[in-house]
Phi, psi and omega in degrees: 000319180297321180297324180293326180284325184289320185302313177298323180295315178298317180299317180296317179297319180296318178297321180296317180294320181289334181280336186300313179299322181298319179294319181295320181297328183269006183270115181281133179228151175300139181265145178301325180227084186295151177294145180211160174206155177218140182228139176222132173267126178248106188068255175240015185254111173282136176235125185234131176246128179239131187201173170248136193254100178284161178256156179290312175053043176078004183266153167280118190278290187274122187092353178236272176304319178245102182298142176298145178082008182249135178299134183231141179285358175064050181153202178238173178059235180285167178298141175294143179238152174227134184234133180247131181284336175222177175296143177226176176232131178231121179053040178080359180259130177287126180244110180296153175307140180150189185243136184224156169276141181248110177250159174220158170237099181295145175219159182295317182251345184203140177248154169251127177254132187235133168252123183246141187287351179258100182279348186256070178222149186283341183166209187285341182295331180265359184296134178232111183301332181296341180266006178294130174273321177207156170226132179219149180265138177223155181261131175283151174234165183263137179227166171300154186303127171248120185294313182252138176300139180210152170256139182222134172271136183222153175054045184281133172234185176289344185250355181179176179202170171242132173261114181258131169259124182233131174197144183057240179245025185240137171235134174238130187245128179246115179281137180233125178251143180230129178276070187299319181300319178293319180295321179294318179298317179294319179295321179296317179298316178297320179294319179298317180296318179296317180295320180300315181290321180297319179293322178295319178294323177295321178295320179299320178295315181297322178295318179295335179272003177092007181258078183295320181297313179295322179295318179297322178296319179292323179293322176298319178294321179296315181294326179296328178283309178198122178277127180232170176296328185293306182288330177295317180291319179300318179291319179299314181297320180293319178294320179295321178295335176271002177091003183265074182288333180299319178277331184287322187299309180297329176292323177294323176298317178297316179300319181293316181297317179290325180294330179297339181263003185244129180292344183244048177275071190283351176250028182302315181298320180294320180293317179300318179296318180297320180298325177287316185288325187272345186304318182278350184262359183295000000 
């Protein structure tokens, strides 16, 4: 009888002990250096900085907690990262779109700012100088005391911004330039090409549904954006099916000429056959 009473008690104690770590693991507590991030769009370029933000806590930071001339992960915990949505320029160096680790070497009169190609590192122990994309020198300035380290974007325009690192009484400013006009032009060209093909595909559907007039209107709109072998051939074929070989033939010639420059001229045989068959019907 005693054994029967003891077993449930032992089982209950074991369950209580096993539950304690699970409860502890799920208990949220303030972190000494909480995670932080800041994002700024420059023109059409998003720039995001992700870091952990340590506190001053009464300490002398630069030259004390962080000795001058020593590589710093520019935050706490893992290395700080910066990500660019398009290509940018920093200190005259072209920086391709992507994510980088941001290191610094604090100095009393001058800092070195480093972008490293390995964004997935815990700190300076994994740092490899051979992976540096750029190093640039910047001058620190004095600011009112900031308790927690922070990154701030300042003086942002469509063509650039400044990324400020602020902590204790120090600010370090990194200028970032963005060729927004070039990015917009490239995006517009890409959009036009996509739109041209989308309109041609819509025209193909309308033609298959028996709406030749609507299909021709869509093909004209597609060609107005960008003439390709694809939309030229679709219009030529549609006109020929309506008996207008005089208008269809030169369009087929254009389709063939443009198709010769395209690795995906998948209707080449059909266009060649049409040029032979329609020549006498013009």
